[in-house]
N, C-alpha and C positions, 0 to 999 in steps of 0.2 A: 335402484338397479333391479332389473328382472333377469333371472337366469333360466334358460331353457336347455334341456338335453334333447338332442335330435338323434333318432335311430331310424334306419331305413333298410329295406331289403333283408329282412331276417330269414326268409325262405325256409321256415321249418327247422332251423338250427337252434334247438333248445339249449345245448351246452354253451353256445356263444352268447345267447340272450341272457342266460343266468349269470355268466361272467360279467356282462355289462351292467346288469342290475346291481350286482355286488359292488362293482367299481363306482357306480353313480353315487353311492352313499357318501363318499368323501367330498363330493361337489355340491350336495344339497340343492339340486335344482328346484325352482318354483313350479316347473311344469315339465312334462315329457311329451314329445311329439314323435309320432311314428309316421314316416312318409311313404307308406304303402309296401306291398309285397311281403306280408307277414308269412304267407303260406307257399307251398309247392317247392319242388326240388329236394328239400330235406325231408327226413323221415318223421319229424315231430310237429307237423302243422297243427294238429289239434292241441297239443300241449302248449305251443307258442300262443295260440289264440286264447287259451285259458289264462296263461300268465298275463297277457296284455290286457284282456278284458276285465281281469280282476283288479286292475289298477285304474286310477283316475287319470288316464292318459288321453291325449287328443290323437285320433287315428284317422287316416284317410286310406282309400283303396289304391292299389297299384294294378298293373296289368295282370299280375298272376291271380288276383282275386277274381278277375273276370274269366280266367280259365275254369274256375269253379262255377261262377254264376251263370255263364253263358253255355256251359256244356250241355249238349243234347237239346239245344234250342235253335230256332232260326237265326239267332245272333252269332252262333259259333262260326268261326272262319274256316274255309275249306281245308287249309293245311293242318288244322288241328287233328285231322283224321290220322296223322302220323304219330300222335302222342296217345299213350294209354293213361297218362297221369291225370287228366281232368276227370275221367270216370272214377279213378281211385279216390280223388279228393271228394267227389260227390258221395261215394259209398262210406268213407271213413270219418269224415268230419260230421259230428252230431248236428242235427237239423237246427237246434237253438243257436248254435254258433254260426251256421250258414245264414240264418236270418239276421244275426247281428252284422255280418259282412254285407248283406243286401242293403242294410240301412246306413252304412257308412257313407260319408261324403267323399266326393272325388277331389276336392280341394278345400282348403280352410284359409280363412284370414283371421289372424289373432290380433286382438286389440288390447294393449295394456296401457294404463294411464301414464306411465313414465317412459314409454318407448314409441318409436314409429310403428305403424302397422306392419305385420309380417305375413307374407303369403306362403302357404305350404302346398306344393304340387308333387306329383310322382315323377313324371318325365318332363313334359312341358305343360303350361297351363291349359292347352287345348288338346292334349293327347297323352294317354298313358303309354303308348307304344313306341315312342321315340323320345330322345333326350339329348342334352348337350354333352358331346365328347370333348376331350381336350383339344382336338384338332378341328372342331366345328367352327367355321368362320363366324365372326361376330355378326355379320349381316344376317346370316341364317338364324342365329339365336335371337336376334332382335325382332325378327319377323314374328316370333311366337309371343313376344312380350309387349307389343304395341298397345294392347288394351289393359295391361296390368298397371294399376295405380301404385301399388306398394313398391317401394324401392328395395326391400330385403326379401329375397325369395329362397326358400329351402326346396331342394329337389333330391331325387334319388335316381333309380332305374339303371344307370350306366355301370354301377358297381366299381366306380373309381372315385376316390376323394379328389375334389377339385373345387376351384373358386374362380370367379370372374367378375370384373367390374366393367359395366357397359354404360355408354352415354350416347344420347342422340337427341337432337333438337331441344336441348336444355333439360332433358330428363336423364335420370340415372337409375341403374339397377345394380344390385349387389347379389350375385347368385352363388349359393354354397351347397355343395353336395358332400354329405358326411361320409360317403362310401357305403359299401354293402356290409352290414353287420354280420350277416350269415354266410355270404359267399363273396368275399373280396376277390377281385381279379387282378391283384397287383403282385402276385408271386410270393405273398407272405402268409402262408397258411397258419392257422392256430392263433390269429390275431383278429379280434372283432373290432372294427373301426366304428366310432361314433363321434358326435360333436357336442360341444358346449357352446351356447350362444349367450353372451352377456350383452344386455341392452340398456341404454339410458336415452335421454332426450336427444343425444347426438347421433344415435344409430346403434348398430349391432356389431359385436366383435366375435368372430368364431375362433374356437380353439379345437384343433383336431386331435383326438385321443384314440386309444385302443385298449382293449382288455385281452390279455393272453388267456387261453383256455386249453384244456386237455381235449384233443380230438378223439380220443379212444372211444368214448360212448357213441359219438357220432359215426365213426367208421364202422363200429360193430353193427349198428342199426342199418347202415347202408349196405353191409355185406349179408344181411339176412335174406333168406329165401323169399319171404313175403315182399320185401322191398323190391328185389330184383324181378320177381314175377310181375308185380304191379306196374313197374316202370319199363319193362320190355327192353328194346334195343338201346334205349337212352340211359338205362340204369348205370352202366359203367361210365358214361360220359358225365352224368351228374356227380358220381362218386369222385371222378378225377378232378372236377372243378373244386369240390370241397377239399380234397387231399392236397392239391397242388396250388390252389388259389390262382389257377390259370384258365383262360377261356377255352372251352372245349366244344360246347354245343354249337355255337355259331360257326366255328371253323369246320366242324363235321358236316353241317348242312351245306356249307359252301363246297366242300370236297365232294359230297354225295351228289350234289346237283351237277357237277362236272363229270363225275365218273359213272354215276348210275342215274341219269336223268329219267324222270317219270317213274322211278321205282320207290316203293315205300321202304323205310329203313328196316334192316334186319340185324341180328346179333353178329352175323358174319361181316357185315359192313362195318359195324362198330369196332370189331376186333382188327379188321384190316386198317382202319383209320388210326387207331391207337398205336398200331405197330409202326406207323410212320416215324414215331419218335420226334427227332428234331425237325423232320419234314412238316410237322403240324404248323410250325411258324409260317410256312408259305401261305397258309390259309387264315392266318390270324391278323386281325386289325392291328395296325402298328401302335395305336393308343394303349394296347394291352401288353406291350413289350416291357413294361416297367420292371426294374430289378432283375432283368435277364442277365445271367452271367456271361 
């Protein structure tokens, strides 16, 4: 048997990562895989990179690594002008770590002698910027996996723990998302989700776990003047996502597009949006209504 620990979407949350590292000791995995998005949103991107790169872990890039790598290049997307975070990442992450990120693969295939091959992606095999939601129709998911030979796929990106079995034309895929270690969006703050995969010749069996951690150091860093200045109008939204484990950035952008079309975000807009309280649910994708009272 081969045992793998799967982590994803750490997003600069060092206290959560440290809690999972401590928790992993009891499971003695043969390998650890990180399915992208080590950085951004949280205040400890550099420290997370240092922790991960100091270990013999298999790591791929996620979309948030590209906010760093493509910042201030022709590859940057037009809407990135609304975010101050990519420039902060470029300024604060030491260049040797940036070069390590630049050399990371976008996907991995793991081959062990006693298990079927295992594919690791961030969102879908063909894009970092989209992924499988619980409500995504099977046909839409299958369209992204037609060229994937491996039957077991690890993914991340959506920040929700989920699993799906798909079949088409005699082929089968088992897709598993460990959830977002650093920013789960399931309404359960202070719990860092991850996954243990046990594999043998018959396939892989996931076990979904979490490590509890004290959010105080994280919230203190998010409240610092340096963090709030660097992240501008989005600082309070990032903070709320960590504090509540609820989606805030995407609903804010939906609300802003309707109420203030063609205007760049401001702190006043953020304050107005957060003051909606329960009204924020009107702009929130229903897949993220988990554990709502």
